[in-house]
N, C-alpha and C positions, 0 to 999 in steps of 0.2 A: 435471600441472595436470586437474581431470576436467574434462569439456562439457557434467555435464547436471549438474541439482542430485542430492545424494549423501546420501539418507537413513539419520542411526543411530540403529539402537533400542535405545533401555534399560535393561536389568531395571528393573520394580518397586520391586524393594530397592536401584539407585544412583539415582532420579530427584531432579532440581536440586531446590532450593528454587526460588522465585522469587529470591531473591537471589545463591542460589551458577548460577541460569542468565543475570543481569544479569553481573557478574564472568565468569563461563565466557567471558560477548559482547568482553568487556571483555578480556582479556588474548590473545582468538582478533582484533583489533581486523580487521586482515586480510585475518578472512572477514565471507560475510554470509550470518550464522546467523540461522533463525526457528525456532520450536519449538510444529509440532500440537499439537491438541488431546489426542492419542493419545502428546503427551510425543517421542515424538521429533524429531531433534534436524534440520533441513533445512541442509542448506551447497551454497552456491550458488553455482556459480562469475561469479569478475565477468564485469561485463558487456564486449562488444568498445566498441571507441570509437567508435562509429560510434550502436548503443544509445547509450552514453553520453550521447552532444552531443544528440540527439534528445531526453534524457527531460531532463537540465538543462532545454532550453528549452522543456516543461512545467511544471516545474515555475516559472523560469523567471516563463515568463507568468503563469503562476495565484497569485506573489510579488507581483510589479506589480497584479495587479487586490487582491490582499488588502489591501498597503498603501494603497491609494488607497481600497476600500470602509471598511474600518478595523472591522467586524464581528468578524474571525476572526484565524486565525494558520493557517499555510502550513508543511510539515515537509518533510523531505528523506527518500531512499530509506534513507538510515540511521538513521530514527528507528522505533523498535519500541513496540509499542503491545499491551496485553495486554488481551486478547478473558474473554468473558466465559466461556469455552469452556476457560478456559484456557492455548490459542493467544498465543504472540505471532509477533505479524505486521509485518511492514515494506510501508507501499504505496510503490510508486516515489513518488510523489505523494498528500499531503491535505491536508486545513483542516479547523479543529475551529472551532463560536463561540465564542466567548471566554467567554460567562456559564457553556459545560460547561466549559472547558477551567479558568477559575479556580472550578470548584467541587470542583478535585482539590489534595490541600494541595499544598506547597511540595515535602515528600515526595514523591510518589505522581510529578509533575510533572517530577523528578531524574531518574527510573529507566525504567521500560520500564511505562507510565501507563497503568494500571488504565480506560480509552477506547477505542474503535473510533469513531475519526473521522464526522465530517461525509457528506465526501466523500471518496473512495478514485482510484487511478490506479493501473493496470496496466498496462505495456507490455514486451509480450512481446518477447521477446531472439530469435534461434537457436535457444538451446540450453534455451527453454523448452518445455513440453510447454501444447497449447491447454486441455485436460480438465484437469489440474492450475488453472491460472488461471481457468479456470472455474468451477472447484471453490471455488478462493480463494473469491473473488467471490461465490459463493453465501452461501460461511460469514461475511463481510461483510452480508453484503444480512439474516443472522441476528441480528443485532446491536442492541440498543442504543442508539437514534441516528443509525444508519446513516443516511440519505438519498436518496445518490446514488453512482454508480462506472461508471467508463471503462474497461475494458479495451480496449485497441490493440493490435490485431494491424499491423505496418506493412508486412511481407511480402504477404498477402491485403490490404494498407488497408479492413481491417473493422476498426470499432468497434458491442462491444459494453455496450449499456447498462443498466444492474443501477440497480431500484429496489428496494424493500421492496416482499414481496406483489405484484409483478407480473411478469410474464412475463419475459423478455429479450427485448431489441429488439438487432438486427444494423443496425448502419448502410455500406452501404457506399460506399467512396472519400468522404467528404464532406470541404467546405471547410473547413471548419469543426463547432465543438461549443457549446452553448447550457450551461453551468450551470442554467438552467432558474431556480425561484423560490427554489433551493439555494442557489444562487451568483450574483444580481440583476449582469445584465449581466457576470458572467465570457461573451468567449466565448473559446473557445481558438483558433490559427489553425493549420490541418494543416499551409499547406506549410513549417511549421517542424519538422515531426512526422515526413512522411512521408518 
């Protein structure tokens, strides 16, 4: 197995349609696959057990808040979204307002939905490159609908907060994170993440 993301360049004559890419991901369910805006396939190694546990703590806290709030829905790290650039991305946790989600057809909702979540979280694992993740966060911030993003670096105990058209903000070792006006009342307890 590989320890860092593997990028496969695909000749232009062999580029997959959205349907073919979805099918490719379905027959390779054990792989974590994204497609960047250049059509390259990015195959990521599985997370380690510790990172996987922290990821589910983030998703769990977000899901509990979302169920109580009722204005949107939460997605897991295995969910793919098709961005306006053509990239298909799978944030570690995400949330979309119900009215935006419900504006998609059932067919669009079934596959890699052509929508960027309102809120995304990326959790840096030991195999991830921080700069690559920052670029991915910037990619999200250029998408219609995005309102807030968190990039969490557990090893350095830093959280990078992203908002559209604003500079990145870095917090050192926060005890909690606020969902601000995007996710009113959502507070992520970082003791479950660090």
